[in-house]
Gaussian input, Z-matrix of N, CA and C with variables (Angstrom, degrees):
# hf/3-21g

backbone

0 1
 N
 C     1     B1
 C     2     B2     1     A1
 N     3     B3     2     A2     1     D1
 C     4     B4     3     A3     2     D2
 C     5     B5     4     A4     3     D3
 N     6     B6     5     A5     4     D4
 C     7     B7     6     A6     5     D5
 C     8     B8     7     A7     6     D6
 N     9     B9     8     A8     7     D7
 C    10    B10     9     A9     8     D8
 C    11    B11    10    A10     9     D9
 N    12    B12    11    A11    10    D10
 C    13    B13    12    A12    11    D11
 C    14    B14    13    A13    12    D12
 N    15    B15    14    A14    13    D13
 C    16    B16    15    A15    14    D14
 C    17    B17    16    A16    15    D15
 N    18    B18    17    A17    16    D16
 C    19    B19    18    A18    17    D17
 C    20    B20    19    A19    18    D18
 N    21    B21    20    A20    19    D19
 C    22    B22    21    A21    20    D20
 C    23    B23    22    A22    21    D21
 N    24    B24    23    A23    22    D22
 C    25    B25    24    A24    23    D23
 C    26    B26    25    A25    24    D24
 N    27    B27    26    A26    25    D25
 C    28    B28    27    A27    26    D26
 C    29    B29    28    A28    27    D27
 N    30    B30    29    A29    28    D28
 C    31    B31    30    A30    29    D29
 C    32    B32    31    A31    30    D30
 N    33    B33    32    A32    31    D31
 C    34    B34    33    A33    32    D32
 C    35    B35    34    A34    33    D33
 N    36    B36    35    A35    34    D34
 C    37    B37    36    A36    35    D35
 C    38    B38    37    A37    36    D36
 N    39    B39    38    A38    37    D37
 C    40    B40    39    A39    38    D38
 C    41    B41    40    A40    39    D39
 N    42    B42    41    A41    40    D40
 C    43    B43    42    A42    41    D41
 C    44    B44    43    A43    42    D42
 N    45    B45    44    A44    43    D43
 C    46    B46    45    A45    44    D44
 C    47    B47    46    A46    45    D45
 N    48    B48    47    A47    46    D46
 C    49    B49    48    A48    47    D47
 C    50    B50    49    A49    48    D48
 N    51    B51    50    A50    49    D49
 C    52    B52    51    A51    50    D50
 C    53    B53    52    A52    51    D51
 N    54    B54    53    A53    52    D52
 C    55    B55    54    A54    53    D53
 C    56    B56    55    A55    54    D54
 N    57    B57    56    A56    55    D55
 C    58    B58    57    A57    56    D56
 C    59    B59    58    A58    57    D57
 N    60    B60    59    A59    58    D58
 C    61    B61    60    A60    59    D59
 C    62    B62    61    A61    60    D60
 N    63    B63    62    A62    61    D61
 C    64    B64    63    A63    62    D62
 C    65    B65    64    A64    63    D63
 N    66    B66    65    A65    64    D64
 C    67    B67    66    A66    65    D65
 C    68    B68    67    A67    66    D66
 N    69    B69    68    A68    67    D67
 C    70    B70    69    A69    68    D68
 C    71    B71    70    A70    69    D69
 N    72    B72    71    A71    70    D70
 C    73    B73    72    A72    71    D71
 C    74    B74    73    A73    72    D72
 N    75    B75    74    A74    73    D73
 C    76    B76    75    A75    74    D74
 C    77    B77    76    A76    75    D75
 N    78    B78    77    A77    76    D76
 C    79    B79    78    A78    77    D77
 C    80    B80    79    A79    78    D78
 N    81    B81    80    A80    79    D79
 C    82    B82    81    A81    80    D80
 C    83    B83    82    A82    81    D81
 N    84    B84    83    A83    82    D82
 C    85    B85    84    A84    83    D83
 C    86    B86    85    A85    84    D84
 N    87    B87    86    A86    85    D85
 C    88    B88    87    A87    86    D86
 C    89    B89    88    A88    87    D87
 N    90    B90    89    A89    88    D88
 C    91    B91    90    A90    89    D89
 C    92    B92    91    A91    90    D90
 N    93    B93    92    A92    91    D91
 C    94    B94    93    A93    92    D92
 C    95    B95    94    A94    93    D93
 N    96    B96    95    A95    94    D94
 C    97    B97    96    A96    95    D95
 C    98    B98    97    A97    96    D96
 N    99    B99    98    A98    97    D97
 C   100   B100    99    A99    98    D98
 C   101   B101   100   A100    99    D99
 N   102   B102   101   A101   100   D100
 C   103   B103   102   A102   101   D101
 C   104   B104   103   A103   102   D102
 N   105   B105   104   A104   103   D103
 C   106   B106   105   A105   104   D104
 C   107   B107   106   A106   105   D105
 N   108   B108   107   A107   106   D106
 C   109   B109   108   A108   107   D107
 C   110   B110   109   A109   108   D108
 N   111   B111   110   A110   109   D109
 C   112   B112   111   A111   110   D110
 C   113   B113   112   A112   111   D111
 N   114   B114   113   A113   112   D112
 C   115   B115   114   A114   113   D113
 C   116   B116   115   A115   114   D114
 N   117   B117   116   A116   115   D115
 C   118   B118   117   A117   116   D116
 C   119   B119   118   A118   117   D117
 N   120   B120   119   A119   118   D118
 C   121   B121   120   A120   119   D119
 C   122   B122   121   A121   120   D120
 N   123   B123   122   A122   121   D121
 C   124   B124   123   A123   122   D122
 C   125   B125   124   A124   123   D123
 N   126   B126   125   A125   124   D124
 C   127   B127   126   A126   125   D125
 C   128   B128   127   A127   126   D126
 N   129   B129   128   A128   127   D127
 C   130   B130   129   A129   128   D128
 C   131   B131   130   A130   129   D129
 N   132   B132   131   A131   130   D130
 C   133   B133   132   A132   131   D131
 C   134   B134   133   A133   132   D132
 N   135   B135   134   A134   133   D133
 C   136   B136   135   A135   134   D134
 C   137   B137   136   A136   135   D135
 N   138   B138   137   A137   136   D136
 C   139   B139   138   A138   137   D137
 C   140   B140   139   A139   138   D138
 N   141   B141   140   A140   139   D139
 C   142   B142   141   A141   140   D140
 C   143   B143   142   A142   141   D141
 N   144   B144   143   A143   142   D142
 C   145   B145   144   A144   143   D143
 C   146   B146   145   A145   144   D144
 N   147   B147   146   A146   145   D145
 C   148   B148   147   A147   146   D146
 C   149   B149   148   A148   147   D147
 N   150   B150   149   A149   148   D148
 C   151   B151   150   A150   149   D149
 C   152   B152   151   A151   150   D150
 N   153   B153   152   A152   151   D151
 C   154   B154   153   A153   152   D152
 C   155   B155   154   A154   153   D153
 N   156   B156   155   A155   154   D154
 C   157   B157   156   A156   155   D155
 C   158   B158   157   A157   156   D156
 N   159   B159   158   A158   157   D157
 C   160   B160   159   A159   158   D158
 C   161   B161   160   A160   159   D159
 N   162   B162   161   A161   160   D160
 C   163   B163   162   A162   161   D161
 C   164   B164   163   A163   162   D162
 N   165   B165   164   A164   163   D163
 C   166   B166   165   A165   164   D164
 C   167   B167   166   A166   165   D165
 N   168   B168   167   A167   166   D166
 C   169   B169   168   A168   167   D167
 C   170   B170   169   A169   168   D168
 N   171   B171   170   A170   169   D169
 C   172   B172   171   A171   170   D170
 C   173   B173   172   A172   171   D171
 N   174   B174   173   A173   172   D172
 C   175   B175   174   A174   173   D173
 C   176   B176   175   A175   174   D174
 N   177   B177   176   A176   175   D175
 C   178   B178   177   A177   176   D176
 C   179   B179   178   A178   177   D177
 N   180   B180   179   A179   178   D178
 C   181   B181   180   A180   179   D179
 C   182   B182   181   A181   180   D180
 N   183   B183   182   A182   181   D181
 C   184   B184   183   A183   182   D182
 C   185   B185   184   A184   183   D183

   B1=1.4537
   B2=1.5247
   B3=1.2996
   B4=1.4558
   B5=1.5251
   B6=1.3236
   B7=1.4591
   B8=1.5255
   B9=1.3266
   B10=1.4599
   B11=1.5188
   B12=1.3241
   B13=1.4636
   B14=1.5184
   B15=1.3232
   B16=1.4568
   B17=1.5153
   B18=1.3273
   B19=1.4654
   B20=1.5198
   B21=1.3122
   B22=1.4659
   B23=1.5265
   B24=1.3180
   B25=1.4630
   B26=1.5335
   B27=1.3186
   B28=1.4647
   B29=1.5258
   B30=1.3200
   B31=1.4633
   B32=1.5226
   B33=1.3294
   B34=1.4638
   B35=1.5238
   B36=1.3155
   B37=1.4690
   B38=1.5244
   B39=1.3179
   B40=1.4709
   B41=1.5246
   B42=1.3333
   B43=1.4710
   B44=1.5266
   B45=1.3309
   B46=1.4647
   B47=1.5241
   B48=1.3369
   B49=1.4677
   B50=1.5244
   B51=1.3038
   B52=1.4676
   B53=1.5288
   B54=1.3405
   B55=1.4600
   B56=1.5262
   B57=1.3186
   B58=1.4705
   B59=1.5256
   B60=1.3171
   B61=1.4641
   B62=1.5263
   B63=1.3207
   B64=1.4650
   B65=1.5275
   B66=1.3348
   B67=1.4614
   B68=1.5265
   B69=1.3323
   B70=1.4652
   B71=1.5320
   B72=1.3330
   B73=1.4623
   B74=1.5243
   B75=1.3153
   B76=1.4606
   B77=1.5225
   B78=1.3237
   B79=1.4556
   B80=1.5177
   B81=1.3074
   B82=1.4578
   B83=1.5206
   B84=1.3268
   B85=1.4672
   B86=1.5146
   B87=1.3145
   B88=1.4543
   B89=1.5212
   B90=1.3183
   B91=1.4620
   B92=1.5184
   B93=1.3204
   B94=1.4622
   B95=1.5218
   B96=1.3329
   B97=1.4704
   B98=1.5228
   B99=1.3185
   B100=1.4621
   B101=1.5117
   B102=1.3307
   B103=1.4563
   B104=1.5249
   B105=1.3165
   B106=1.4554
   B107=1.5279
   B108=1.3212
   B109=1.4600
   B110=1.5271
   B111=1.3287
   B112=1.4713
   B113=1.5305
   B114=1.3370
   B115=1.4653
   B116=1.5288
   B117=1.3368
   B118=1.4646
   B119=1.5223
   B120=1.3207
   B121=1.4660
   B122=1.5282
   B123=1.3342
   B124=1.4677
   B125=1.5253
   B126=1.3256
   B127=1.4606
   B128=1.5202
   B129=1.3043
   B130=1.4638
   B131=1.5248
   B132=1.3080
   B133=1.4618
   B134=1.5214
   B135=1.3323
   B136=1.4617
   B137=1.5221
   B138=1.3333
   B139=1.4696
   B140=1.5291
   B141=1.3309
   B142=1.4616
   B143=1.5222
   B144=1.3133
   B145=1.4655
   B146=1.5240
   B147=1.3289
   B148=1.4603
   B149=1.5289
   B150=1.3127
   B151=1.4549
   B152=1.5136
   B153=1.3157
   B154=1.4563
   B155=1.5167
   B156=1.3235
   B157=1.4545
   B158=1.5191
   B159=1.3198
   B160=1.4583
   B161=1.5240
   B162=1.3295
   B163=1.4654
   B164=1.5120
   B165=1.3205
   B166=1.4621
   B167=1.5272
   B168=1.3267
   B169=1.4629
   B170=1.5284
   B171=1.3386
   B172=1.4554
   B173=1.5196
   B174=1.3261
   B175=1.4584
   B176=1.5177
   B177=1.3255
   B178=1.4549
   B179=1.5174
   B180=1.3151
   B181=1.4610
   B182=1.5157
   B183=1.3065
   B184=1.4723
   B185=1.4976
   A1=108.49
   A2=115.79
   A3=122.73
   A4=109.38
   A5=116.62
   A6=121.56
   A7=107.50
   A8=116.23
   A9=122.12
   A10=107.89
   A11=116.44
   A12=121.40
   A13=109.49
   A14=115.89
   A15=120.53
   A16=111.00
   A17=116.48
   A18=122.06
   A19=110.33
   A20=116.27
   A21=121.12
   A22=111.45
   A23=117.32
   A24=120.80
   A25=112.91
   A26=117.51
   A27=121.31
   A28=111.28
   A29=116.85
   A30=120.96
   A31=110.46
   A32=117.33
   A33=120.61
   A34=111.50
   A35=117.36
   A36=121.12
   A37=109.51
   A38=117.02
   A39=120.02
   A40=111.44
   A41=117.65
   A42=120.60
   A43=110.70
   A44=116.57
   A45=120.86
   A46=110.24
   A47=117.30
   A48=120.92
   A49=110.62
   A50=116.61
   A51=121.39
   A52=110.48
   A53=116.17
   A54=120.39
   A55=110.98
   A56=116.94
   A57=120.54
   A58=110.77
   A59=116.85
   A60=120.42
   A61=110.58
   A62=117.47
   A63=121.33
   A64=112.12
   A65=116.21
   A66=120.86
   A67=112.43
   A68=116.55
   A69=123.13
   A70=111.57
   A71=115.33
   A72=122.14
   A73=107.88
   A74=116.80
   A75=120.41
   A76=108.74
   A77=115.95
   A78=120.20
   A79=109.86
   A80=113.56
   A81=122.63
   A82=105.28
   A83=117.80
   A84=119.98
   A85=110.68
   A86=115.72
   A87=122.04
   A88=107.33
   A89=116.37
   A90=121.10
   A91=109.50
   A92=117.23
   A93=120.89
   A94=112.18
   A95=118.05
   A96=122.42
   A97=112.39
   A98=117.48
   A99=120.91
   A100=113.06
   A101=117.07
   A102=121.78
   A103=110.63
   A104=116.20
   A105=121.27
   A106=108.78
   A107=116.12
   A108=120.71
   A109=109.17
   A110=117.33
   A111=119.81
   A112=112.48
   A113=117.28
   A114=120.74
   A115=110.82
   A116=117.05
   A117=120.34
   A118=111.85
   A119=117.22
   A120=120.87
   A121=110.56
   A122=117.36
   A123=119.60
   A124=111.51
   A125=117.77
   A126=121.51
   A127=112.37
   A128=118.16
   A129=121.89
   A130=108.63
   A131=116.18
   A132=120.99
   A133=113.32
   A134=118.34
   A135=119.94
   A136=112.07
   A137=117.25
   A138=123.77
   A139=111.52
   A140=117.65
   A141=121.88
   A142=111.02
   A143=116.41
   A144=120.47
   A145=111.03
   A146=117.18
   A147=119.42
   A148=111.16
   A149=115.62
   A150=121.78
   A151=108.58
   A152=116.78
   A153=122.04
   A154=108.08
   A155=115.24
   A156=119.93
   A157=107.98
   A158=115.81
   A159=122.00
   A160=105.67
   A161=116.77
   A162=120.04
   A163=109.19
   A164=117.02
   A165=121.05
   A166=111.99
   A167=118.17
   A168=123.01
   A169=110.71
   A170=117.41
   A171=122.29
   A172=109.32
   A173=115.80
   A174=121.86
   A175=107.11
   A176=117.65
   A177=121.26
   A178=108.41
   A179=116.34
   A180=121.54
   A181=109.49
   A182=116.76
   A183=120.53
   A184=109.17
   D1=145.02
   D2=179.11
   D3=-71.57
   D4=132.25
   D5=176.55
   D6=-116.19
   D7=130.31
   D8=-179.32
   D9=-114.08
   D10=125.71
   D11=178.51
   D12=-114.55
   D13=131.97
   D14=177.91
   D15=163.38
   D16=167.36
   D17=179.32
   D18=-71.31
   D19=137.37
   D20=-179.51
   D21=-63.06
   D22=-28.55
   D23=-177.61
   D24=-83.15
   D25=-7.00
   D26=-177.73
   D27=-73.90
   D28=129.70
   D29=178.05
   D30=-62.63
   D31=-33.91
   D32=179.39
   D33=-66.67
   D34=-39.68
   D35=177.23
   D36=-67.30
   D37=-41.79
   D38=-179.91
   D39=-62.51
   D40=-35.43
   D41=176.97
   D42=-62.07
   D43=-43.48
   D44=-179.83
   D45=-66.57
   D46=-42.35
   D47=179.12
   D48=-63.01
   D49=-41.91
   D50=179.71
   D51=-63.77
   D52=-44.61
   D53=179.15
   D54=-61.02
   D55=-44.08
   D56=178.31
   D57=-61.40
   D58=-41.23
   D59=179.54
   D60=-65.07
   D61=-43.01
   D62=-179.86
   D63=-64.73
   D64=-35.28
   D65=-178.50
   D66=-92.07
   D67=2.38
   D68=-179.74
   D69=56.83
   D70=44.57
   D71=177.52
   D72=-95.63
   D73=125.47
   D74=178.03
   D75=-74.33
   D76=139.44
   D77=-179.03
   D78=-150.45
   D79=165.38
   D80=175.08
   D81=-125.44
   D82=134.22
   D83=-178.47
   D84=-112.86
   D85=134.66
   D86=175.47
   D87=-115.00
   D88=120.04
   D89=-178.50
   D90=-82.52
   D91=121.78
   D92=-179.65
   D93=-87.13
   D94=-15.86
   D95=179.57
   D96=50.00
   D97=33.77
   D98=178.26
   D99=71.60
   D100=18.43
   D101=-178.45
   D102=-63.63
   D103=130.84
   D104=179.50
   D105=-104.00
   D106=44.58
   D107=178.89
   D108=-72.39
   D109=155.69
   D110=178.26
   D111=-55.97
   D112=-35.55
   D113=179.21
   D114=-63.46
   D115=-46.48
   D116=-179.48
   D117=-66.47
   D118=-41.33
   D119=-179.14
   D120=-66.17
   D121=-35.36
   D122=179.73
   D123=-68.73
   D124=-24.15
   D125=-178.88
   D126=-88.49
   D127=-35.37
   D128=178.18
   D129=-146.46
   D130=101.22
   D131=-173.01
   D132=-66.39
   D133=-27.02
   D134=-179.33
   D135=-80.48
   D136=-20.34
   D137=-178.36
   D138=58.85
   D139=22.75
   D140=-179.99
   D141=-109.74
   D142=-38.15
   D143=-175.02
   D144=-96.47
   D145=150.34
   D146=177.80
   D147=-70.49
   D148=156.22
   D149=176.31
   D150=-111.80
   D151=132.42
   D152=176.83
   D153=-105.80
   D154=141.76
   D155=177.39
   D156=-129.01
   D157=126.40
   D158=176.18
   D159=-123.09
   D160=110.34
   D161=-173.85
   D162=64.49
   D163=-122.30
   D164=178.70
   D165=-101.44
   D166=2.76
   D167=-176.60
   D168=-95.77
   D169=127.34
   D170=175.76
   D171=-98.76
   D172=140.74
   D173=177.06
   D174=-128.66
   D175=121.73
   D176=177.59
   D177=-103.77
   D178=126.71
   D179=179.17
   D180=-81.23
   D181=143.37
   D182=178.24
   D183=-129.71

């Protein structure tokens, strides 16, 4: 299942959520709340764009 990580208030995260809803893609969302944890920084260094995870593969949108 697709996992989306990012702040709920982020326009970039909302775009991804909207696209998934329009395409009827099932997903799970994890709210990072702007957390600057080492795990989050290693996945998206800019901390601006959402991170997608499919299985063990991370995809950062730019």
